[in-house]
C-alpha positions in Angstrom: -17.5 18.0 -29.0 -13.7 18.3 -28.2 -11.6 15.2 -28.8 -10.9 14.7 -25.1 -14.6 14.6 -24.1 -15.4 12.2 -27.0 -12.6 9.9 -25.8 -14.0 10.0 -22.2 -17.5 9.2 -23.4 -16.3 6.1 -25.2 -15.3 4.4 -22.0 -18.3 5.4 -19.9 -20.8 2.6 -19.8 -23.7 1.8 -17.5 -23.2 -1.9 -17.9 -20.9 -3.7 -15.5 -19.5 -6.9 -16.8 -19.1 -10.0 -14.6 -15.4 -10.8 -13.8 -15.2 -13.8 -16.2 -16.3 -11.5 -19.1 -13.8 -8.7 -18.5 -10.9 -8.3 -20.9 -8.5 -6.8 -18.3 -7.4 -9.0 -15.4 -8.8 -7.8 -12.1 -5.9 -7.5 -9.7 -8.3 -7.9 -6.7 -9.0 -11.5 -7.5 -5.7 -12.7 -6.1 -4.1 -12.0 -2.7 -1.3 -9.5 -2.2 2.0 -11.2 -2.8 4.9 -11.1 -0.3 7.1 -9.1 -2.7 4.3 -6.6 -3.3 3.7 -6.1 0.4 7.3 -6.1 1.5 8.8 -3.7 -1.2 9.4 -0.5 0.7 5.9 -0.8 2.4 4.3 1.3 -0.2 0.6 1.1 -1.1 -2.6 1.9 0.8 -3.9 -1.4 2.1 -3.5 -1.3 5.9 -6.2 -3.7 6.8 -8.9 -6.1 5.6 -12.6 -5.6 5.0 -13.5 -8.9 6.6 -12.0 -10.3 9.7 -11.3 -13.8 8.2 -9.2 -12.2 5.3 -6.5 -11.0 7.6 -5.1 -14.3 8.8 -1.8 -15.2 7.1 -2.1 -12.5 4.4 0.1 -9.6 3.3 -0.9 -5.9 3.6 0.6 -2.9 2.0 1.3 -0.8 5.1 2.5 -2.2 8.4 0.6 -1.3 11.6 1.9 1.4 13.8 2.6 -1.2 16.5 4.9 -3.2 14.1 6.7 0.0 13.0 7.3 0.9 16.6 8.6 -2.6 17.3 11.0 -2.5 14.4 12.3 0.9 15.3 12.8 -0.3 18.9 14.6 -3.4 17.7 16.9 -1.4 15.4 17.7 1.3 18.0 18.3 -1.4 20.6 20.6 -3.1 18.2 22.6 0.1 17.7 22.8 0.6 21.4 23.8 -3.0 21.9 26.6 -2.7 19.4 28.1 0.4 21.0 27.6 -0.9 24.6 29.4 -4.1 23.4 32.3 -2.0 22.1 32.5 -0.1 25.4 32.4 -3.4 27.3 35.2 -4.8 25.1 37.4 -1.7 25.8 37.0 -2.4 29.5 38.3 -5.9 29.2 35.1 -7.8 28.5 34.5 -10.4 25.7 31.8 -10.9 23.1 29.4 -13.7 24.1 28.1 -14.3 20.5 30.6 -16.5 18.6 29.6 -15.1 15.2 29.9 -11.5 16.4 33.2 -12.4 18.1 34.4 -13.6 14.7 33.2 -10.3 13.1 35.1 -8.4 15.8 38.3 -10.0 14.8 37.8 -8.5 11.3 37.4 -5.0 12.8 34.8 -2.6 14.2 33.3 -1.6 10.8 32.6 -5.2 9.7 31.2 -5.9 13.2 28.8 -3.0 13.0 27.9 -3.8 9.4 27.1 -7.5 10.0 25.3 -6.8 13.3 23.0 -4.1 12.0 22.5 -5.8 8.6 21.4 -9.1 10.1 19.2 -7.4 12.7 17.6 -5.1 10.1 17.0 -7.9 7.6 15.4 -10.0 10.3 13.2 -7.2 11.6 12.1 -6.3 8.1 11.3 -9.9 7.2 9.2 -10.3 10.4 7.4 -6.9 9.8 6.5 -7.9 6.3 4.9 -11.1 7.7 3.1 -9.3 10.5 -0.2 -11.1 9.8 1.4 -14.4 10.3 1.1 -15.4 14.0 4.6 -16.9 14.3 6.3 -13.9 12.7 4.3 -11.5 14.9 5.3 -13.4 18.0 8.9 -13.5 16.8 9.0 -9.8 16.4 7.7 -9.3 19.9 10.2 -11.8 21.2 13.0 -10.0 19.4 12.0 -6.7 21.0 11.8 -8.3 24.5 15.2 -10.0 24.1 16.8 -6.7 23.0 15.1 -5.0 26.0 16.6 -7.6 28.3 20.0 -7.3 26.6 20.0 -3.5 27.2 19.2 -4.1 30.8 22.1 -6.5 31.0 24.4 -3.8 29.5 23.1 -1.4 32.0 23.9 -3.8 34.8 27.4 -4.3 33.4 27.9 -0.5 33.1 27.2 0.1 36.8 29.2 -2.9 38.1 
């Protein structure tokens, strides 16, 4: 028999050992950690086998709804930043004191701070999508940005 097939045959057994007798730690005995779930959204776990498992737990892939919400929030943040700059050119002022401070530093720091904070917040909420408070906060963030874009639209036409 070739060496490869002999090597394969050594590991094939018909006996399945209980978890406490295994030599190698079974990764499935502990829940997915925050860092494992949030790191670049890699992996295959998109749901849970049992309905009770999914409450306040991490998954490997965010749902399509959460991905769409995060994309909407980020695109809305970009539009908000540019509408704010247009509003400022027309004599308006920034309502957010922290962003007004960033605007005193220049346009590039303003855009960097605004998009970084929004992106980090959206990413953090997306990573916690199975936590009810984070899921509601992501929806609230999307609604607030939608209302803010409507406000910019009203200011544009006035």
